[in-house]
N, C-alpha and C positions, 0 to 999 in steps of 0.2 A: 235424363239419359234416354237415348233412342232404344227402341226395341225392334226386333225383326222376327219374322216367322220362318222356321225351317221345315222343309218337307222331311218325310221319314227317311228317305235315302240319304239326305245330307246328315241327319242325326246319326245314322248308322256309320257313315264314313268318319264323322268326328269321333264317335265312340271307338273306332279302330285306332285312331291316333292318340287318344288320351292315355296318359301315364298315371297310374294309381288313382288318386282322387282329384285329378286336375279338372277344374271347372270348364264349362264351354267358353266362358269369357277368356280364360287363360289360354286355351288352345287357339282360339280365333285371333287373339292378340299376337301369339307366337307366329301364326301363319302370316299375318299381315306384316310383321317385322321381317320375316324371311323374304316375303315378296318385295318389300321395299329395299332390302339389302341387295337382292338380285337385280332389281331395276337400276339401282345406283351403279352396280358393277357393270351392267350392260351399257349404261349411259356413258360412264367414264372409259370403258374399254374402247369405244370408238374414237377417243381423243388421241390415242397413241399412234404414232406412225413409225 
């Protein structure tokens, strides 16, 4: 599994988003899923006329 290093500011921002005992892995996965869902919405939104 890959590992990344986060600076203190990023950790503070993640801590603000965490719910209860949510792990950093869980919050990052959730953020990626949201990003991907919005990207798909924007991509398909241009297909309609």
